[in-house]
Structure formats: C-alpha cells, structure tokens
LONU-745805 format. One record per residue (C-alpha): z, y, x; residue number from 1. Coordinates in Angstrom, 3 decimals. Example, Ala and Ser with C-alpha at 12.3 -4.5 7.8 and 13.67 -1.06 7.14 Angstrom:
LONU-745805
up	north	east	resi
7.800	-4.500	12.300	1
7.140	-1.060	13.670	2
//
This chain:
LONU-745805
up	north	east	resi
-136.094	55.812	171.073	1
-139.112	56.749	173.125	2
-139.604	58.659	176.317	3
-140.697	62.238	176.006	4
-142.934	62.086	179.096	5
-146.537	62.240	177.887	6
-147.730	59.991	180.733	7
-145.679	57.673	182.894	8
-146.848	55.955	186.056	9
-145.466	52.426	186.036	10
-145.991	52.044	189.779	11
-142.635	53.684	190.534	12
-140.200	52.151	193.037	13
-137.370	51.743	190.498	14
-139.314	49.175	188.456	15
-139.190	45.508	189.349	16
-142.222	44.022	191.098	17
-144.850	42.485	188.824	18
-144.206	38.850	187.919	19
-146.269	36.149	189.587	20
-148.412	35.038	186.665	21
-149.999	31.570	186.668	22
-151.854	29.385	184.164	23
-149.692	27.823	181.473	24
-150.610	24.254	182.496	25
-149.206	24.871	185.995	26
-145.693	25.201	184.527	27
-145.816	22.101	182.348	28
-144.035	19.822	184.863	29
-141.152	22.302	185.312	30
-140.804	23.244	181.625	31
-138.693	21.325	179.129	32
-140.453	20.132	175.945	33
-138.259	22.526	173.925	34
-139.454	25.530	175.915	35
-143.035	24.251	175.984	36
-143.137	24.480	172.173	37
-142.154	28.152	172.384	38
-144.159	29.249	175.404	39
-147.395	27.349	174.661	40
-147.579	28.291	170.962	41
-150.621	30.360	170.017	42
-149.452	31.445	166.564	43
-147.235	34.405	165.662	44
-144.084	34.608	167.780	45
-142.530	36.868	165.134	46
-142.964	34.166	162.466	47
-141.497	31.523	164.815	48
-138.480	33.692	165.613	49
-137.800	34.386	161.940	50
-138.006	30.659	161.133	51
-135.790	29.663	164.070	52
-133.262	32.393	163.243	53
-132.481	30.897	159.845	54
-130.070	33.253	158.101	55
-130.037	35.701	161.005	56
-131.596	39.103	160.284	57
-134.800	39.773	162.257	58
-135.563	43.254	163.537	59
-138.026	44.846	165.933	60
-136.265	47.485	168.043	61
-138.679	50.018	169.525	62
-137.575	50.653	173.109	63
-140.409	52.852	174.312	64
-143.917	53.955	173.423	65
-146.082	56.213	175.565	66
-149.256	56.697	177.542	67
-149.047	55.094	180.975	68
-150.988	54.229	184.049	69
-150.631	50.435	183.769	70
-149.362	48.336	186.638	71
-152.167	46.972	188.813	72
-151.750	43.421	187.436	73
-151.995	44.743	183.859	74
-155.092	46.839	184.582	75
-156.754	43.889	186.322	76
-156.258	41.444	183.421	77
-157.572	44.063	180.968	78
-160.574	44.875	183.172	79
-159.381	48.473	183.272	80
-160.189	50.538	186.370	81
-156.976	51.824	187.943	82
-155.593	54.483	187.281	83
-157.039	54.849	183.753	84
-154.548	55.600	181.011	85
-153.407	53.080	178.438	86
-151.159	52.985	175.390	87
-147.915	51.094	176.043	88
-145.242	49.856	173.665	89
-142.040	48.062	174.617	90
-139.875	46.356	172.015	91
-136.953	43.976	171.672	92
-137.275	41.252	169.045	93
-133.722	40.875	167.770	94
-131.834	38.483	165.559	95
-128.559	39.800	164.139	96
-128.910	42.739	166.509	97
-129.187	40.590	169.653	98
-132.454	40.660	171.643	99
-134.062	37.223	171.918	100
-137.378	38.464	173.347	101
-138.523	41.670	175.027	102
-142.215	42.464	174.846	103
-144.601	44.959	176.406	104
-148.046	45.641	174.962	105
-150.708	47.574	176.888	106
-154.035	48.660	175.374	107
-156.789	50.682	177.087	108
-157.263	53.997	175.286	109
-161.044	53.566	175.166	110
-160.624	50.305	173.240	111
-158.167	51.457	170.593	112
-161.131	52.335	168.330	113
-159.132	54.444	165.918	114
-156.280	51.952	165.604	115
-153.047	53.778	164.879	116
-150.723	51.447	166.767	117
-148.280	54.262	167.491	118
-147.484	54.164	163.763	119
-146.144	50.601	163.914	120
-142.646	51.954	164.476	121
-140.273	49.015	164.149	122
-142.840	46.616	162.739	123
-144.102	43.834	164.972	124
-147.500	44.142	166.615	125
-148.065	40.484	165.693	126
-147.762	41.309	161.985	127
-150.859	43.488	162.424	128
-152.718	41.387	165.020	129
-152.637	38.073	163.185	130
-154.197	39.673	160.075	131
-157.318	40.741	161.990	132
-160.415	38.645	161.235	133
-162.049	37.095	164.273	134
-158.981	37.613	166.482	135
-159.412	35.945	169.877	136
-156.662	35.161	172.348	137
-157.135	34.566	176.066	138
-155.475	31.618	177.780	139
-151.724	32.060	178.153	140
-150.303	32.804	181.583	141
-146.621	32.278	182.394	142
-143.947	33.388	184.820	143
-140.352	32.491	185.584	144
-139.706	36.048	186.841	145
-137.643	38.547	184.828	146
-139.438	41.280	182.892	147
-140.440	44.089	185.262	148
-139.863	46.691	182.526	149
-136.404	45.666	181.267	150
-133.023	44.758	182.756	151
-132.693	41.535	180.733	152
-133.434	38.116	182.155	153
-134.436	34.751	180.797	154
-136.173	31.511	181.654	155
-139.819	32.280	180.880	156
-142.311	35.032	180.258	157
-145.846	34.696	178.937	158
-148.826	36.951	178.501	159
-152.291	36.895	176.999	160
-154.952	39.342	175.891	161
-155.792	39.640	172.200	162
-159.283	40.855	171.298	163
-160.665	41.981	167.980	164
-164.189	43.329	168.355	165
-163.985	45.976	171.099	166
-160.212	46.329	170.683	167
-158.097	44.629	173.371	168
-154.346	44.522	173.997	169
-152.335	42.722	176.664	170
-149.144	41.281	175.158	171
-146.354	40.222	177.530	172
-143.341	38.434	176.000	173
-140.179	37.475	177.877	174
-137.806	34.956	176.304	175
-134.194	35.927	176.993	176
-131.043	33.975	177.830	177
-129.464	35.011	174.512	178
-132.226	33.167	172.634	179
-131.669	30.053	174.761	180
-127.916	30.209	174.122	181
-128.218	30.836	170.364	182
-130.735	28.011	169.877	183
-129.135	25.600	172.353	184
-132.271	25.465	174.515	185
-132.139	24.175	178.083	186
-132.155	26.625	180.991	187
-135.830	25.838	181.676	188
//
C-alpha cells in the first residue's frame, strides 16, 4: 500500500525527530556481542534474516513508496541540497508475517540513472543492490532511537549509503523488538 500523494515533505510535525546517528564503533561498549553481529554486518541483511528465520517464511511488505523531500539528516548524508526531491521506499522485513526490521531507502532522483527501483514491489532492495558490480558501502552509523518513519520500536537502527557508479541510496534499517524476542536476543 502506497500513499497517493505525489510528493510528501517529511519535515512534518507528526513525524518523530530524526535519530541521533553516530559511528558504529561508538556503540560497541553498549552493544551485546549478539547484536554487534547483526548491526555491524556488511553483507545482505535479507540473507541473514532468511537464515536466522529457519523455517519461517520471509516476506518484504511494501509500506510506502513515493517522491519526498528528505529529512535534513538524510539530505546531508547523501550530499543532496535541501529541499531537492528524492525517491523513498519504506518496507517491513517480515518472518511468518511479523515485522523483524523496518527499513527506509532514500535515493536522489538525479542519481537514479534509469534504475527502475519503483518496480521492486515486494522484493528486497538488497537482492538488487548486492548483485551490482563494484558496489561500495559507506561506514555504518547507528542509533538507539526508534524509527522516525514508523510506530515500531526496537533496540538498534543502522544506516549507510550504497554507491554503484553515480547511483547512491541511503538505507536505514531498524531492528525491532519482535526480532529480539523471536531470536532470544538481549535487549541491547
């Protein structure tokens, strides 16, 4: 289900404030080794979730997809002058119908270079990204704040920018309490 608004300004008062992002290493002392393995991983989160889910059925649930004016923190990390438009996609990564992770991807329109990301539907962005030759990933930043775009909460969120040639996309992933409960992970 997607919004019908052609452009949405994500600087509205009803959204949560942007998380306080910090370098991954800064959280190491406060993060359990179990969570560190999830948050610090640089491979495909989709593949990790499928493996951890065992017999559970994996599904990407498309929550929203639209053109937006990114939040200031998103525009800054992408090097995008505010208020330029960007493509935005929000999904829940579910196992047996229960969201374990909510994710928000933001890509500057000028850098989409003919990519048809709006056609992903309920396929994971990672399934496309990790097949791209020469894919580069920025250092991971983390937060303990809840996702500013979703009502769910959890122990950690992470973000990084993926680049493939001129293409760039900011991927923000928030691990949810349901995942921690289902996998028996500590609270932090």
